[in-house]
C-alpha positions, 0 to 999 in steps of 0.5 A: 500499500505504501509504495502505491502511495508513493507511485501515486504521489511521484505521478502527481508530482511529475504531472502537476507542472504540465497540468498547471501550465496547460490550464493557465494557457488554455482553460483560463483564457477560454473561460475569460473569452466566454465571460468577455463575449458577454460583454462590451469591452474594448480593453481600455475600459472595465468590461461592461455586462450586456448578455447575449447582445453580442451574439443577437447582433452577430446573427441578426445585424452582421452581414460579414458574419454571414459571409465569413460563416458561409466562406468558413463552411465552404473552405472546410467542405472543400479542403475536407473532400479534396485533401482527404481524396488526394492525400489518401490516393498520393499516399497508396501510389507512393507506398507502391512505388520503389524509386523516387519514393522520398523524393516526391514525399519531399516534393509534397510535403515541403509546402506544409512546412513553409511559412503560410504568411510567406506563401500567402505574399507569394501567391498574391504576386503570382495572382497579380493581374499585371504580372505572374500568371497573367503575364505568362498568359499574356504571351499566348494572347490570352487576357487572364482574369482578376483573380483575387477581385473578380466576385460577380455572379455567384461564383467568388473566384478569390474564394477558389483561388485561395482554396486551391492554394490551400490545397497545395500546401496541406495535401502533403500533410494529409498524405504523410498521415496516410503513409504512416497508417498504410506503412503499419499494414502487414504486408502478409495481408496484401500477399494473402489477398492477391493470392486469393485472386484480389485486384489492386482496386479490391485490395484498396477497397476492402483491405487498405480503406477499412484499415486506414479509418483510424487515421481518417478520422484524425486526419479528417478532424484536424483538416476541418478544424484547421480549415475553420481557423483559417487565417493566414493565406485569406489574410495575406492574399485579400485581407478578406476583400473585395468588400468582405467577400473573402472574409472567414471567421478568423479574419472577421475576428481579427478585424473586429478585435485588433482594428476596431477594438470591439474585443468583446464582439471578437470574443463572441465570434471566437465562442462561435468558432470554438463550438463550431470546432467542437460540433465538427469533431464530434460528428466526424467521430460519430460518423466514421466507424472504426472496427477493431480487427484482431490478427 
């Protein structure tokens, strides 16, 4: 009994510093944000409690909030479908080639480790209407569109441009997650399936897909939450313009908090964003059923 108590004390002593730091850095700010979201607060005066007024204004009077919410959902759906599909395909292809595997891994993964702010500025230059891609198209007599400002009709071209840039940057990260999972699958299972007459397509459908589902849940959750929190590329490529048509929740939060100093209002946006992330994570974990396989 004394040994068990000593072990428990040792565990508490080792865990306590990390737990205290985790609480101070994460939970205390979250509680503060919830409180500030119920206040009229500009950081210069004391918070004035106003109840749910910030939330009511968000969903009734704030047109930019509706645009930002729609754009964030667009990014989430586009990223979830494109990155998961292409990332899984690339992972399967790269685990089945012998030559150049490491080279292609590095090529696809490299953008994921680069600064999003730097890449945003780079692609903003590339899509500048007077240079970059348009200048190259001009050599062939083609007049390029206004990539980052064309918003006529139902299609907001800058949103699709930013979405494809995000796909280019982060698909390698998804690919590496799936490669790690596929590499852990026993080669004996594949050999047995080929002996039984299964084709590569059938092996992928009935063997690889079920066994990568645990990683699919993790990857999809990270993908969706990261897309909802999307900020760097949008801010550096369009700053939410033109006329807020490319604003997302994170850029709208930044504008309200750090340009207009409406910290209470910005806190309400952050609470909405937090709740959306929790809901999406819950839905992903509930919708994708992970079976347990015993060897």
